[in-house]
N, C-alpha and C positions, 0 to 999 in steps of 0.2 A: 501667466495666469490672468484671466480677465479681471478688470477692476471692480465689477459689480458683484463678485462672488464674496459672500460674507463668510467669516470664520465661524466655527461652531465647536463647542466642547462635547466630547463623547462622555456622557454621564451614566451610562448603563453599566450594570454589573455582569461579569462573566464568571462562569463556573466550569471547571474542567470536568469532562465526563468521558466515559469509555463505553463503546458498543462492542460486544463480542459476537462475531459471526461464526457459526458452526457450519463447516462444509462436510459433505459426505463424499464417499469415494467417487472419483471421476468428475467432480464438479470443477468448473473453470475458476481459477483463483481471481483473476482480474474482473471477470464477469460478476462474481459474487460480491466483490468490493463495490462495483457500480450499483448492483441491485440493493445491497445493504445501505449504501448512501441514499439512494432514492427512497427506500422504505422508511428510513429514519429522518428524511428531509434534511440531509446534511449537504451543504454547498462545498465545504472544505473539511478535510480531516487528515490526521497523521496516522500512519501505520506504526503502532507501538511495538507489536511483536506478532510472531506466528509460531505456533507449535504444530508439528506434524511433518509429513514428507510430501515432496513433489513426486507424483507418480511418473509423469512425463512432462517435459517442457523444454524451454530454451533459455539459456543465460548468456548475456553479452557482458564482456568484461575487458579490461586492459591487462596485458602482460608486457611490462616495460612500456614501450611506446606503441606497441602493436594492439590493434583492436581485434579481439577474438570472440568467438561464440562457441558454445558447447551444448549438446543435447543432454538433458537430465533424465535419468531413470532411477526412481526410488531413492532420491537423495533427501536426507533430513535437513530441515532448515535450522541452522544454529542461531542466527540473528536475522532480524528484519527491520527495515525502516523505510519510510517513504512519505510522500505528501501528495494528496489527490484533491482535485477540484472537479466538481460535477456541474457542467454548464449546458443547459438545453439538451439533456440526455446524452451528452458526450463526456466521457471520462478523460481527464487530463492529469498526468503525473507519472511518477516512476516508483517502482517497488524494488528496493535494493535488498538482496538477501546474501547471506554468507553460508556456504556449504563446505563440508570436508571432502577433500579429494586426496586419499592416501594420508600422508602426514601433513599435507598442506591445507590451507583454507583459501577458498576463492570467494571474493566478493564481487557481485555484479548486479546488473539490472535484469529482472525477470521479464522476458519478452512475452512468453506464454507459459502456462502451466496448469496442470490438473492435480487435484488433491488425491493423495493415496490414503485410503482409509478415512479416518476422521482427522480434520484439521481445524484449528481455531485461529482466527485473525482478530486482533484487537485494534480497534480504530479509536483514536483520541480526538476530541473536538471540544470547543468552547461554546457552551450554551449561554446566549445573551438574554438577560432579563432586565426589566425596569427597576 
Protein backbone atom coordinates (compact mmCIF):
# COMPACT_ATOMS: atom_id res chain seq x y z
CA UNK A 1 0.00 0.00 0.00
CA UNK A 2 1.39 3.44 -0.87
CA UNK A 3 2.69 5.52 2.06
CA UNK A 4 0.72 8.67 1.18
CA UNK A 5 -2.75 7.06 1.45
CA UNK A 6 -4.56 8.23 4.55
CA UNK A 7 -6.89 6.03 6.57
CA UNK A 8 -10.50 7.02 6.96
CA UNK A 9 -13.41 5.97 9.11
CA UNK A 10 -16.68 5.05 7.45
CA UNK A 11 -19.27 6.90 9.54
CA UNK A 12 -22.37 6.61 7.37
CA UNK A 13 -25.43 4.61 8.34
CA UNK A 14 -26.77 1.65 6.41
CA UNK A 15 -30.31 0.31 6.33
CA UNK A 16 -31.29 -3.08 4.92
CA UNK A 17 -33.99 -2.85 2.27
CA UNK A 18 -35.78 -5.20 -0.11
CA UNK A 19 -36.93 -4.71 -3.71
CA UNK A 20 -39.53 -7.12 -5.06
CA UNK A 21 -39.47 -7.74 -8.79
CA UNK A 22 -42.64 -9.09 -10.39
CA UNK A 23 -42.04 -11.12 -13.53
CA UNK A 24 -44.71 -12.11 -16.00
CA UNK A 25 -44.91 -15.25 -18.10
CA UNK A 26 -41.91 -15.85 -20.38
CA UNK A 27 -39.74 -13.01 -18.99
CA UNK A 28 -36.00 -13.70 -18.66
CA UNK A 29 -35.04 -14.17 -15.00
CA UNK A 30 -31.45 -12.86 -15.16
CA UNK A 31 -32.43 -10.05 -17.52
CA UNK A 32 -35.10 -8.87 -15.08
CA UNK A 33 -32.61 -8.89 -12.21
CA UNK A 34 -30.28 -6.71 -14.29
CA UNK A 35 -33.11 -4.37 -15.29
CA UNK A 36 -34.41 -4.15 -11.70
CA UNK A 37 -30.97 -3.29 -10.38
CA UNK A 38 -30.54 -0.58 -13.03
CA UNK A 39 -33.99 0.93 -12.38
CA UNK A 40 -33.41 1.06 -8.61
CA UNK A 41 -29.79 2.21 -9.02
CA UNK A 42 -28.36 -0.78 -7.16
CA UNK A 43 -24.68 -1.57 -7.64
CA UNK A 44 -24.84 -4.71 -5.48
CA UNK A 45 -27.63 -6.90 -4.15
CA UNK A 46 -28.39 -10.32 -2.74
CA UNK A 47 -31.15 -12.59 -3.99
CA UNK A 48 -33.19 -13.35 -0.87
CA UNK A 49 -35.82 -15.56 -2.44
CA UNK A 50 -37.86 -16.49 -5.48
CA UNK A 51 -41.46 -17.66 -5.62
CA UNK A 52 -42.72 -19.25 -8.80
CA UNK A 53 -41.66 -21.67 -11.50
CA UNK A 54 -39.03 -21.73 -14.21
CA UNK A 55 -40.85 -22.30 -17.51
CA UNK A 56 -37.73 -23.33 -19.37
CA UNK A 57 -34.09 -22.93 -18.55
CA UNK A 58 -30.77 -24.57 -17.79
CA UNK A 59 -29.26 -25.52 -14.44
CA UNK A 60 -25.58 -26.37 -13.83
CA UNK A 61 -24.73 -28.47 -10.78
CA UNK A 62 -22.30 -31.01 -9.34
CA UNK A 63 -23.18 -34.64 -8.82
CA UNK A 64 -20.36 -36.04 -6.74
CA UNK A 65 -17.26 -34.75 -8.50
CA UNK A 66 -18.91 -34.55 -11.94
CA UNK A 67 -20.11 -31.25 -13.38
CA UNK A 68 -23.59 -31.72 -14.86
CA UNK A 69 -26.28 -29.61 -16.47
CA UNK A 70 -29.96 -30.16 -17.07
CA UNK A 71 -32.74 -28.52 -18.99
CA UNK A 72 -35.58 -27.24 -16.80
CA UNK A 73 -39.24 -27.39 -17.82
CA UNK A 74 -41.95 -26.10 -15.46
CA UNK A 75 -39.88 -26.57 -12.28
CA UNK A 76 -40.86 -24.81 -9.05
CA UNK A 77 -38.09 -22.94 -7.26
CA UNK A 78 -37.92 -24.16 -3.65
CA UNK A 79 -35.01 -21.99 -2.47
CA UNK A 80 -32.93 -19.27 -4.06
CA UNK A 81 -29.83 -17.28 -3.17
CA UNK A 82 -27.24 -15.29 -4.99
CA UNK A 83 -25.15 -12.17 -5.12
CA UNK A 84 -25.03 -9.74 -8.03
CA UNK A 85 -22.98 -6.72 -8.98
CA UNK A 86 -23.94 -4.33 -11.78
CA UNK A 87 -20.95 -2.60 -13.34
CA UNK A 88 -21.22 -0.45 -16.48
CA UNK A 89 -24.42 -2.21 -17.59
CA UNK A 90 -22.84 -5.67 -17.15
CA UNK A 91 -24.33 -8.08 -14.64
CA UNK A 92 -21.88 -10.18 -12.62
CA UNK A 93 -22.87 -12.89 -10.16
CA UNK A 94 -24.60 -16.21 -9.70
CA UNK A 95 -28.17 -17.27 -8.99
CA UNK A 96 -28.36 -20.53 -7.04
CA UNK A 97 -31.68 -22.33 -6.93
CA UNK A 98 -32.99 -25.56 -5.45
CA UNK A 99 -35.58 -27.62 -7.32
CA UNK A 100 -37.29 -30.94 -6.64
CA UNK A 101 -36.57 -33.83 -8.96
CA UNK A 102 -38.68 -36.78 -7.88
CA UNK A 103 -37.83 -37.43 -4.22
CA UNK A 104 -34.49 -35.62 -4.53
CA UNK A 105 -33.55 -31.97 -4.42
CA UNK A 106 -30.98 -30.51 -6.77
CA UNK A 107 -29.16 -27.28 -6.04
CA UNK A 108 -27.29 -25.53 -8.81
CA UNK A 109 -26.60 -22.34 -10.70
CA UNK A 110 -29.28 -21.06 -13.04
CA UNK A 111 -27.53 -20.41 -16.35
CA UNK A 112 -30.66 -19.21 -18.14
CA UNK A 113 -34.35 -19.28 -17.38
CA UNK A 114 -37.75 -17.82 -18.15
CA UNK A 115 -40.59 -17.27 -15.70
CA UNK A 116 -43.65 -19.49 -15.85
CA UNK A 117 -46.77 -17.49 -15.07
CA UNK A 118 -46.06 -14.97 -12.35
CA UNK A 119 -42.76 -15.03 -10.48
CA UNK A 120 -41.47 -12.80 -7.71
CA UNK A 121 -37.79 -12.18 -6.97
CA UNK A 122 -36.70 -10.48 -3.75
CA UNK A 123 -33.47 -8.50 -3.89
CA UNK A 124 -31.86 -7.33 -0.64
CA UNK A 125 -29.47 -4.41 -0.43
CA UNK A 126 -28.07 -1.88 2.02
CA UNK A 127 -29.03 1.76 1.50
CA UNK A 128 -26.27 4.09 2.75
CA UNK A 129 -27.23 7.45 4.25
CA UNK A 130 -25.38 10.23 6.09
